[in-house]
C-alpha positions as CSV (number, residue, x, y, z in Angstrom):
1,M,59.1,-64.0,-18.7
2,K,60.1,-60.6,-20.0
3,P,63.8,-60.0,-21.1
4,F,64.5,-57.7,-18.1
5,A,63.4,-60.4,-15.7
6,L,65.7,-62.9,-17.4
7,W,68.7,-60.6,-16.9
8,T,68.0,-60.0,-13.2
9,A,67.6,-63.8,-12.6
10,A,71.1,-64.5,-13.7
11,L,73.2,-64.5,-10.5
12,A,76.6,-64.3,-12.2
13,G,75.4,-62.4,-15.3
14,L,75.9,-58.9,-16.5
15,I,72.7,-57.2,-15.8
16,L,71.3,-54.0,-17.3
17,V,69.5,-52.2,-14.4
18,S,68.9,-48.7,-15.6
19,C,70.1,-46.0,-18.0
20,S,72.5,-43.2,-17.4
21,Q,74.7,-41.0,-19.5
22,K,77.9,-42.9,-18.6
23,P,77.9,-46.6,-18.1
24,V,78.1,-47.8,-14.5
25,I,79.7,-51.3,-14.1
26,E,79.6,-52.9,-10.7
27,I,81.6,-56.0,-10.1
28,T,81.3,-58.1,-7.0
29,L,83.6,-60.8,-5.6
30,S,81.5,-63.7,-4.5
31,P,82.0,-64.3,-0.7
32,E,81.4,-68.0,-1.3
33,I,84.8,-68.4,-2.9
34,I,86.8,-65.5,-1.4
35,D,86.6,-64.5,2.2
36,Q,89.3,-61.8,2.6
37,A,89.9,-58.4,1.1
38,Q,91.9,-58.5,-2.1
39,E,94.6,-56.6,-4.0
40,G,95.2,-57.1,-7.6
41,R,94.6,-56.3,-11.2
42,L,91.0,-56.4,-12.5
43,V,90.6,-57.0,-16.2
44,L,87.2,-56.4,-17.9
45,M,86.9,-58.0,-21.3
46,F,84.5,-57.7,-24.2
47,S,84.5,-60.2,-27.1
48,L,82.5,-60.6,-30.3
49,N,84.0,-64.1,-30.7
50,Q,82.1,-66.8,-28.8
51,D,84.5,-69.7,-29.7
52,Q,86.6,-69.1,-26.6
53,E,86.3,-67.3,-23.3
54,P,87.4,-63.6,-23.6
55,R,90.3,-64.3,-21.2
56,F,91.9,-66.4,-23.9
57,Q,91.4,-63.9,-26.7
58,I,93.5,-60.9,-25.5
59,Q,96.5,-61.0,-27.9
60,D,98.7,-58.9,-30.1
61,G,97.4,-60.0,-33.4
62,P,94.4,-58.6,-35.4
63,N,92.0,-61.1,-33.9
64,T,92.3,-59.7,-30.4
65,Q,89.3,-58.8,-28.4
66,I,88.9,-55.9,-26.1
67,A,90.1,-55.4,-22.5
68,F,90.3,-52.7,-19.8
69,G,92.3,-52.9,-16.6
70,M,92.4,-51.2,-13.2
71,D,94.2,-51.8,-9.9
72,V,92.1,-52.7,-6.9
73,S,93.0,-52.5,-3.2
74,D,91.2,-53.7,-0.1
75,W,88.3,-55.1,-2.3
76,V,85.9,-56.7,0.2
77,P,84.0,-59.8,-1.0
78,G,80.3,-59.1,-1.3
79,A,80.8,-55.4,-1.7
80,P,80.2,-54.1,-5.2
81,L,83.1,-52.3,-6.8
82,K,82.5,-49.7,-9.5
83,F,84.8,-50.4,-12.4
84,D,86.6,-47.2,-13.4
85,V,85.2,-46.4,-16.9
86,E,88.2,-44.1,-17.4
87,S,90.5,-47.1,-17.2
88,F,93.0,-47.6,-20.0
89,G,91.9,-50.1,-22.6
90,Y,93.3,-52.2,-25.5
91,P,93.0,-52.1,-28.4
92,I,90.2,-49.5,-27.8
93,K,91.6,-47.1,-25.2
94,S,88.4,-45.9,-23.7
95,I,85.1,-47.6,-22.8
96,A,83.4,-44.5,-24.2
97,D,84.6,-45.6,-27.6
98,L,83.4,-49.2,-27.3
99,P,81.0,-49.7,-30.3
100,K,77.4,-50.6,-29.5
101,G,76.7,-54.3,-30.0
102,T,76.3,-57.7,-28.5
103,Y,79.4,-58.9,-26.6
104,Q,80.5,-61.8,-24.5
105,V,81.6,-60.1,-21.3
106,Q,84.0,-61.4,-18.7
107,A,86.1,-60.0,-15.8
108,L,89.1,-61.6,-14.1
109,L,91.0,-60.6,-10.9
110,N,94.7,-61.4,-11.0
111,R,95.3,-61.6,-7.3
112,Y,98.4,-59.9,-5.7
113,E,100.2,-60.7,-2.4
114,T,102.2,-58.4,-0.2
115,Y,106.0,-58.8,-0.4
116,H,108.2,-57.4,2.3
117,L,111.7,-57.3,0.7
118,A,114.9,-57.3,2.6
119,D,115.7,-53.7,1.5
120,G,112.5,-52.4,3.1
121,R,110.3,-52.2,0.0
122,V,106.7,-53.4,0.4
123,L,105.3,-54.4,-3.0
124,Q,102.0,-55.8,-4.3
125,L,102.8,-58.6,-6.8
126,P,101.2,-61.6,-8.4
127,P,103.0,-64.8,-7.1
128,D,103.4,-67.7,-9.4
129,Q,101.1,-70.6,-8.4
130,G,102.8,-73.4,-10.4
131,E,101.4,-72.3,-13.8
132,G,104.3,-70.1,-14.9
133,Q,102.8,-66.7,-14.5
134,Q,99.8,-67.0,-16.8
135,W,97.3,-64.4,-15.6
136,N,94.4,-66.2,-17.3
137,L,95.3,-69.6,-16.0
138,K,96.7,-68.8,-12.5
139,P,95.3,-71.0,-9.7
140,G,93.4,-68.8,-7.3
141,N,92.5,-66.1,-9.8
142,V,88.7,-65.5,-9.9
143,Y,86.4,-64.7,-12.8
144,N,82.9,-65.1,-14.1
145,T,81.4,-67.3,-16.7
146,P,81.1,-65.2,-19.9
147,V,77.7,-63.6,-20.4
148,S,76.1,-62.0,-23.4
149,V,75.0,-58.4,-23.2
150,D,73.7,-55.8,-25.6
151,W,76.1,-52.9,-25.0
152,T,74.5,-49.5,-25.5
153,G,77.3,-47.3,-24.1
154,S,75.2,-46.3,-21.1
155,G,73.2,-47.8,-18.2
156,R,74.1,-49.7,-15.1
157,Y,75.5,-53.2,-15.1
158,S,76.5,-55.7,-12.5
159,L,78.8,-58.7,-12.6
160,T,79.7,-61.3,-10.0
161,L,83.0,-63.2,-10.0
162,D,82.0,-66.6,-8.8
163,Q,84.5,-68.9,-10.5
164,I,88.0,-69.7,-9.2
165,I,90.9,-71.4,-11.0
166,P,91.8,-74.6,-9.2
167,P,95.3,-75.7,-8.0
168,I,97.5,-77.6,-10.4
169,E,98.5,-81.1,-9.7
170,P,102.3,-81.4,-9.7
171,P,103.8,-83.8,-12.3
172,K,104.9,-87.3,-11.3
173,D,108.4,-88.7,-11.5
174,T,109.1,-91.5,-14.0
175,K,112.1,-93.7,-14.5
176,Y,113.9,-91.1,-16.6
177,I,112.3,-87.8,-15.5
178,K,112.7,-86.4,-12.0
179,H,111.2,-83.2,-10.6
180,I,113.1,-81.4,-7.9
181,K,112.7,-78.2,-5.8
182,M,115.2,-76.6,-3.5
183,R,114.9,-73.5,-1.2
184,S,117.3,-70.8,-2.3
185,E,119.0,-69.1,0.6
186,L,120.0,-66.1,-1.6
187,L,116.5,-65.5,-3.1
188,S,114.7,-66.1,0.2
189,K,116.8,-63.4,1.9
190,F,116.1,-61.0,-1.0
191,W,112.3,-61.5,-1.1
192,G,111.8,-61.8,2.6
193,R,109.9,-65.1,2.2
194,D,110.9,-68.7,1.2
195,V,111.7,-68.9,-2.5
196,Y,112.3,-72.2,-4.3
197,L,114.1,-73.1,-7.5
198,G,113.0,-76.1,-9.4
199,A,114.2,-78.3,-12.2
200,N,113.0,-81.1,-14.5
201,V,115.9,-83.6,-14.8
202,L,116.2,-86.2,-17.6
203,L,118.3,-89.0,-16.4
204,P,120.5,-91.0,-18.8
205,E,119.8,-94.6,-19.7
206,G,121.6,-96.9,-17.2
207,F,121.7,-94.3,-14.4
208,D,120.9,-96.9,-11.7
209,E,123.0,-99.6,-13.3
210,H,126.2,-97.5,-13.4
211,P,126.5,-96.0,-9.9
212,D,130.1,-95.0,-10.4
213,A,129.4,-92.9,-13.5
214,R,129.4,-89.2,-13.4
215,Y,127.8,-87.1,-16.1
216,P,128.1,-83.9,-18.1
217,L,125.3,-81.4,-17.6
218,M,123.2,-79.9,-20.4
219,I,121.2,-76.9,-19.1
220,Y,118.2,-76.0,-21.2
221,H,117.0,-72.4,-20.6
222,G,113.6,-71.2,-21.6
223,H,110.1,-70.4,-20.4
224,F,108.6,-72.1,-17.4
225,P,108.6,-75.9,-18.1
226,F,105.8,-77.6,-16.1
227,T,107.5,-81.0,-16.8
228,F,110.1,-82.3,-19.1
229,G,108.8,-82.0,-22.7
230,G,109.8,-83.7,-25.9
231,F,110.5,-87.1,-24.3
232,K,107.9,-89.9,-24.4
233,E,108.4,-93.6,-23.7
234,T,105.4,-94.7,-25.8
235,P,104.6,-94.2,-29.5
236,P,101.8,-91.9,-30.6
237,D,98.3,-93.2,-30.1
238,P,97.3,-94.6,-33.5
239,N,93.8,-93.2,-33.0
240,M,95.0,-89.7,-32.3
241,K,93.0,-87.2,-34.3
242,P,95.2,-85.0,-36.5
243,E,95.3,-81.3,-35.6
244,Y,96.2,-78.4,-37.8
245,S,99.1,-76.1,-36.8
246,E,98.2,-72.5,-37.7
247,R,101.8,-71.4,-36.9
248,F,103.4,-73.8,-39.4
249,G,100.5,-74.4,-41.8
250,I,100.7,-78.2,-41.3
251,D,98.0,-80.7,-40.7
252,G,98.6,-83.4,-38.1
253,Y,101.4,-81.6,-36.4
254,N,100.3,-82.9,-33.0
255,I,101.1,-86.4,-34.3
256,M,104.6,-85.3,-35.5
257,V,105.3,-83.8,-32.0
258,E,104.4,-87.1,-30.4
259,Q,106.5,-89.1,-32.8
260,E,109.5,-86.9,-32.3
261,A,109.1,-87.2,-28.5
262,Y,109.1,-91.0,-28.9
263,Q,112.0,-91.0,-31.2
264,Q,114.0,-89.1,-28.6
265,Y,113.3,-91.8,-26.2
266,L,114.5,-94.4,-28.7
267,D,117.7,-92.5,-29.4
268,W,118.2,-91.8,-25.6
269,T,118.2,-95.5,-24.8
270,K,120.5,-96.8,-27.7
271,P,123.6,-98.7,-26.5
272,N,127.1,-97.3,-26.6
273,Q,126.0,-93.7,-26.5
274,P,127.5,-90.8,-24.5
275,R,125.3,-90.3,-21.5
276,Y,124.5,-87.0,-19.9
277,L,122.0,-85.1,-17.7
278,V,119.5,-82.7,-19.3
279,V,118.1,-80.1,-17.0
280,E,115.2,-77.7,-17.6
281,I,115.3,-75.1,-14.8
282,Q,112.2,-73.5,-13.2
283,H,112.6,-70.0,-11.8
284,P,109.4,-68.1,-12.1
285,T,109.2,-64.7,-10.4
286,P,106.3,-62.4,-9.5
287,Y,107.1,-60.6,-12.8
288,Y,107.3,-63.4,-15.3
289,D,107.5,-67.1,-16.0
290,D,111.2,-67.0,-15.4
291,S,113.9,-64.6,-14.0
292,Y,116.1,-64.3,-17.1
293,A,118.8,-66.1,-15.0
294,V,120.8,-63.0,-14.0
295,N,121.1,-60.9,-10.9
296,S,118.6,-58.1,-11.0
297,A,117.8,-55.1,-8.8
298,N,114.1,-55.9,-9.0
299,Q,114.0,-59.6,-9.1
300,G,117.0,-60.5,-6.9
301,P,120.2,-62.6,-7.4
302,Y,118.8,-65.3,-9.7
303,G,122.0,-65.6,-11.6
304,D,124.0,-66.4,-8.5
305,A,121.2,-68.7,-7.1
306,I,121.0,-70.8,-10.3
307,T,124.8,-71.0,-10.8
308,Y,126.0,-71.4,-7.2
309,E,123.0,-73.1,-5.5
310,L,120.7,-74.9,-8.0
311,I,123.3,-76.3,-10.5
312,P,125.6,-77.8,-7.7
313,H,122.5,-79.2,-6.0
314,I,121.5,-81.0,-9.1
315,E,125.0,-82.3,-9.8
316,K,125.2,-83.6,-6.2
317,M,121.8,-85.3,-6.4
318,F,122.4,-86.9,-9.9
319,R,126.2,-87.4,-10.0
320,G,127.2,-84.6,-12.3
321,I,130.8,-84.1,-13.0
322,G,130.6,-80.5,-11.6
323,A,133.3,-78.8,-13.7
324,E,133.3,-75.9,-16.2
325,W,134.2,-78.2,-19.1
326,S,131.2,-80.5,-18.3
327,R,128.4,-77.8,-18.1
328,Y,126.7,-76.5,-21.3
329,L,124.0,-73.9,-21.8
330,Y,121.4,-73.8,-24.6
331,G,118.0,-72.5,-25.4
332,G,115.9,-70.5,-27.7
333,S,114.3,-67.0,-27.6
334,T,114.2,-66.1,-23.9
335,G,116.3,-69.2,-23.3
336,G,118.8,-68.1,-26.0
337,W,119.4,-64.8,-24.3
338,E,119.7,-66.5,-20.9
339,A,122.2,-69.0,-22.3
340,L,124.5,-66.3,-23.7
341,A,124.0,-64.0,-20.6
342,A,124.8,-66.8,-18.2
343,L,128.0,-67.6,-20.1
344,I,129.1,-63.9,-20.2
345,K,128.2,-63.3,-16.5
346,Y,129.8,-66.6,-15.3
347,P,132.5,-67.5,-17.9
348,D,134.4,-69.7,-15.5
349,Q,131.4,-71.9,-14.7
350,Y,130.3,-73.1,-18.2
351,G,131.9,-74.8,-21.1
352,A,129.9,-73.1,-23.9
353,C,126.5,-71.8,-24.9
354,F,124.3,-72.4,-27.9
355,A,121.9,-69.5,-28.1
356,A,119.1,-69.7,-30.7
357,C,117.0,-66.7,-31.7
358,P,118.0,-64.9,-28.6
359,D,116.0,-61.9,-27.2
360,P,117.8,-58.7,-28.1
361,I,121.5,-59.2,-27.3
362,D,122.4,-55.6,-28.3
363,F,120.3,-52.7,-27.2
364,Q,121.2,-50.7,-30.3
365,A,118.7,-53.1,-31.9
366,Y,116.2,-53.7,-29.1
367,T,114.0,-55.3,-31.7
368,L,113.6,-52.1,-33.9
369,V,114.5,-49.6,-31.3
370,N,118.0,-48.0,-30.7
371,L,117.7,-47.3,-27.0
372,Y,120.6,-44.9,-27.1
373,Q,119.7,-42.8,-30.1
374,D,115.9,-43.0,-30.6
375,K,113.7,-40.7,-28.6
376,N,110.5,-42.7,-28.9
377,A,110.0,-46.5,-29.0
378,Y,106.7,-46.5,-30.7
379,F,107.2,-44.2,-33.6
380,L,110.1,-43.3,-36.0
381,D,111.7,-40.0,-35.1
382,S,110.2,-37.4,-37.4
383,P,109.2,-33.7,-37.1
384,F,106.2,-34.2,-39.4
385,K,104.8,-37.7,-39.4
386,K,104.0,-40.6,-37.1
387,T,105.2,-43.9,-38.5
388,P,104.6,-46.8,-36.0
389,R,107.3,-49.3,-35.4
390,P,106.2,-52.9,-36.1
391,A,106.5,-55.6,-33.4
392,H,105.7,-58.8,-35.3
393,R,106.0,-59.9,-38.9
394,D,105.6,-63.2,-40.7
395,H,108.1,-64.8,-43.0
396,L,107.1,-62.5,-45.8
397,G,107.4,-59.4,-43.7
398,R,103.7,-58.8,-43.2
399,V,103.1,-56.9,-40.0
400,S,100.4,-58.1,-37.5
401,S,101.1,-55.7,-34.6
402,T,103.1,-52.7,-33.5
403,L,105.2,-51.9,-30.5
404,E,102.6,-49.4,-29.3
405,E,99.9,-52.0,-29.5
406,T,101.8,-54.8,-27.7
407,N,102.9,-52.4,-24.9
408,H,99.4,-51.1,-24.5
409,R,98.1,-54.6,-24.1
410,E,100.6,-55.1,-21.3
411,L,99.5,-51.9,-19.6
412,V,95.9,-53.2,-19.5
413,L,97.1,-56.4,-17.9
414,G,99.2,-54.8,-15.2
415,S,100.6,-51.4,-14.1
416,K,104.2,-51.0,-12.7
417,S,105.7,-53.7,-14.9
418,R,103.3,-56.3,-13.5
419,S,101.6,-57.6,-16.6
420,G,103.7,-60.8,-16.7
421,Q,104.4,-60.2,-20.4
422,Q,107.5,-59.7,-22.5
423,W,108.3,-56.0,-22.5
424,D,107.6,-55.8,-18.8
425,I,109.9,-58.6,-17.9
426,W,112.7,-57.0,-19.8
427,E,112.0,-53.9,-17.7
428,A,111.8,-55.9,-14.4
429,T,115.1,-57.6,-15.2
430,Y,117.2,-54.8,-16.7
431,S,116.0,-51.7,-14.9
432,P,117.1,-50.1,-11.6
433,V,114.5,-49.8,-8.8
434,G,112.2,-46.8,-9.5
435,P,111.1,-44.2,-7.0
436,D,107.9,-46.1,-6.2
437,G,109.9,-49.3,-5.5
438,Y,108.9,-51.0,-8.8
439,P,111.1,-51.3,-11.9
440,A,112.0,-47.9,-13.5
441,R,110.3,-47.5,-16.8
442,I,112.6,-47.7,-19.9
443,W,109.9,-45.7,-21.7
444,D,106.5,-44.1,-20.9
445,K,104.2,-47.1,-21.4
446,V,101.5,-44.8,-22.9
447,T,103.5,-42.6,-25.2
448,G,106.7,-44.5,-25.8
449,E,109.1,-41.7,-24.8
450,I,112.4,-43.3,-23.9
451,N,114.2,-42.5,-20.6
452,P,117.9,-42.1,-21.4
453,E,119.0,-42.5,-17.8
454,V,117.4,-45.9,-17.5
455,A,118.8,-46.8,-21.0
456,A,122.3,-46.0,-19.7
457,Y,121.8,-48.3,-16.7
458,W,120.6,-51.1,-19.1
459,K,123.7,-50.6,-21.3
460,E,126.3,-51.0,-18.6
461,N,124.6,-54.0,-16.9
462,F,122.6,-56.0,-19.4
463,D,123.5,-55.0,-23.0
464,L,125.4,-58.2,-23.9
465,G,126.9,-56.7,-27.1
466,H,128.2,-53.7,-25.2
467,I,129.6,-55.8,-22.4
468,L,131.5,-58.0,-24.9
469,R,132.9,-54.9,-26.6
470,R,133.8,-53.3,-23.3
471,D,135.4,-56.2,-21.6
472,W,136.8,-58.4,-24.3
473,E,140.4,-57.2,-24.2
474,N,140.3,-57.0,-20.4
475,G,140.2,-60.7,-20.0
476,L,136.7,-61.7,-20.9
477,G,137.8,-62.7,-24.4
478,K,140.2,-65.3,-23.1
479,Q,137.5,-66.8,-21.0
480,L,135.0,-67.0,-23.8
481,A,137.1,-68.0,-26.8
482,G,135.5,-71.1,-28.5
483,K,132.4,-70.9,-26.3
484,I,129.9,-68.6,-28.1
485,H,127.5,-70.2,-30.6
486,I,124.5,-68.1,-31.9
487,Y,121.8,-68.9,-34.4
488,C,118.9,-66.9,-35.8
489,G,116.6,-66.7,-38.7
490,D,117.0,-63.7,-40.9
491,M,113.2,-63.2,-40.9
492,D,112.8,-63.6,-37.2
493,N,109.2,-62.6,-36.4
494,Y,110.4,-60.2,-33.7
495,Y,113.4,-58.7,-35.6
496,L,115.8,-60.4,-33.2
497,N,118.3,-61.0,-36.0
498,N,119.2,-57.3,-36.1
499,A,121.0,-57.5,-32.7
500,V,122.7,-60.7,-33.7
501,Y,124.2,-58.9,-36.8
502,L,125.7,-56.3,-34.5
503,V,127.2,-58.8,-32.1
504,E,128.5,-61.0,-35.0
505,D,130.2,-57.9,-36.5
506,F,132.1,-57.4,-33.3
507,L,133.0,-61.1,-32.8
508,E,134.4,-61.5,-36.3
509,K,136.8,-58.6,-35.6
510,T,138.1,-59.9,-32.3
511,K,141.8,-60.6,-31.9
512,N,143.9,-61.9,-29.1
513,P,141.9,-64.0,-28.9
514,Y,139.6,-64.5,-31.9
515,Y,136.2,-65.6,-30.6
516,A,136.5,-69.0,-32.5
517,G,132.8,-69.7,-32.1
518,E,129.9,-69.8,-34.5
519,V,127.2,-67.4,-35.7
520,D,124.8,-68.8,-38.3
521,Y,121.5,-67.7,-40.0
522,G,118.5,-69.4,-41.4
523,D,117.6,-68.1,-44.9
524,G,114.1,-66.8,-44.7
525,A,113.7,-68.5,-41.3
526,I,111.4,-67.2,-38.6
527,H,111.4,-67.3,-34.8
528,C,112.9,-69.6,-33.4
529,W,115.5,-71.0,-35.9
530,N,118.2,-72.9,-34.0
531,G,121.0,-73.7,-36.4
532,D,119.6,-76.8,-38.2
533,Q,120.2,-76.2,-41.9
534,E,118.9,-79.7,-42.9
535,N,115.4,-79.8,-41.4
536,P,112.4,-77.4,-41.3
537,L,111.9,-75.4,-38.1
538,Y,108.8,-77.3,-37.2
539,I,111.0,-80.4,-36.8
540,S,114.3,-78.9,-35.5
541,R,112.5,-77.0,-32.7
542,L,111.6,-80.4,-31.2
543,R,115.2,-81.6,-31.1
544,Y,116.9,-79.1,-28.8
545,N,118.0,-81.8,-26.3
546,T,120.0,-83.7,-28.9
547,M,121.0,-81.4,-31.8
548,Y,123.9,-79.7,-30.1
549,V,125.4,-82.8,-28.5
550,P,127.9,-83.6,-31.4
551,K,129.3,-80.0,-31.1
552,I,129.4,-80.3,-27.3
553,M,131.3,-83.6,-27.5
554,N,133.9,-82.0,-29.7
555,I,134.3,-79.1,-27.3
556,I,134.7,-81.6,-24.4
557,K,137.5,-83.4,-26.2
558,K,139.4,-80.1,-26.7
559,S,138.7,-78.5,-23.3
560,A,138.7,-81.3,-20.7
561,P,141.8,-81.1,-18.6
562,E,144.3,-83.9,-18.4
563,G,143.0,-86.7,-16.2
564,A,139.3,-85.7,-16.5
565,D,136.7,-88.4,-16.5
566,L,135.8,-89.0,-20.2
567,N,134.9,-92.7,-19.8
568,S,132.5,-93.5,-17.0
569,W,129.6,-91.8,-18.8
570,V,130.1,-93.4,-22.2
571,Y,128.4,-96.9,-22.2
C-alpha cells in the first residue's frame, strides 16, 4: 500500500489530502460519542516528544510543546470544522511559523456549558466534573489519539475527535476519612443552578467511642483535594519500585511519601493525644480548581458559603465545638493566601491562620509586578529596551519561564479568563465584572499593558497588605492580634517572598495592638516552605496536618473563654 493510502485509511488520523498555500485543518467531532452541538475551547497541539500525549506536555518550562487555541460555538458532530490558522499559539504564536518536521498531533475540546446567572448574565464556562478543573483530564472532554504527521506548512489535513474522557469514580469512605457534599443556598442562587460544596474530613481516633466529645476544627486550604491525602493505614508496599523525584532530586521519593502517610496514621492513633477534626474543603468553580474562599463578583459568595454554610454543616455532622477559638486555618501557596484572606475577611470566625508560601498578599509585589506603578506586566518599564520579567526560578535563581510566556500559554487554553490556570483565576477572583460579562482583564493578555482602573478595584477589595494597613487601627488589629502566622522561602520559585517582606514590614511596626504573630523565612528555600526549620521541604510538605498543632494548642490555652470545653477531646 502506498503512503497516501495509509493516511486515508486511518479514521482518527491526521490526513494529508492536498496542497495549498496555507494549511487547511479540518476537525470533526465523532457523532458516535457526541450527539449534540458543542461550545468550548478547541486546543490543537503539536509535539516532537513521543513519551507522552501532547495534552500532557503543554507547560511553562523549556520542555513545553506547541499549542494553538480557538473558541467554538454550535459545533455540530459529524460536520468538519476548519481550525482557524490565525489562532493564537504558544510558545509559537502563529501556525505559519511552525517549523517543518514530523510531529505527534492531537486536538482536544474543553467543553463549555451555558450558565444563566441570577444577575442576568449568560456565560459559556467549563464546569468542574469532579477532577478539579484540569482541562486535559476533565471527564466528558473529547480528543483524538495522537497521530504522526510530516508537517510541511501547507496542504489540507483532517482530524477526528473520537475519544472521550470517562467519568471519575468517587472516593470511598473509611473508618477515619469521610467525604461529604452539601448544596449551598448562597452559591446556587448566584449561579442559577445547584452548586455543591464538599469536604474530606479526617475523624479523630476514638470518634465513635467518645460520643460526648466535641472537637476543634483544623481547616486545610489548598487546591482541589480528590480525597484526603497524606494519611494511610497500611505501611508502604515492600515491593514498591522506587521512583525519582525531579522536583527534589531524590530517588525513591514515592516510598518516602507512603511512609510519611503511614507515620501520620500511627501518630494519629496514639493514646492520650489531643483529638481534632481535619477538613480539606472542595470548592471548584468554572474558573479554577478552587474559589480562593472569598466573595467575588465573578465567582460568587464563596467566602460566605464556606464560612457560614459549609463549616457549620461539618461541625454539626462531626461534633465540632463551633467557636472562633476552636477553628484554625492553614495551607500553602493558594491555600496560604486563602488561609490569611479568610482570617482577614472573617476575623471573628477563626482563631488563627498559618499561611505558608502564600500567593501574592501585597499587590505592590504581585510576583515581580507592582500593579500600581508599573505600566506593563511582561517587561520592565524602559524607553529603549525590552527586558522580560521572569515567572519561575529554581533555588539558584535560574529562570525557566517569563510572565509573558505563562500568560500566553493560558491564552491558548482559554479566552475571557477561562483557561483554568493561575493568572486567570486571580483575575476571576479579584476583578470586577467586565463589559462582556466575564472578568475584567487586569492587563492585556497579549501585550501585558496594565489596566489601572482594574488594579484600583483589586487594591481595595483583595490586596491583603493594603487592607491590613487601611483597617488595622480601625478595629481590625484588635481582632487579628496573635492570629497571623506567615512562612515563606526566600528563594520561592514564584517570587512570593517579595510580598511577604512588605506585609512583615507593616506588621512589625504595628502598635495598639502589636500583631504578636510570626513571620519566618527559609534560607534558600523554594516554594512551598512552610515554617519547618528542622526538616527538608520534601519532608515537611507532607506534614501539614500535624506540624502546626503544638502552636495551635498554645493559642487555644490562651484564647479559650472561661468554661470552654478543653477536656472532652483530649483522650
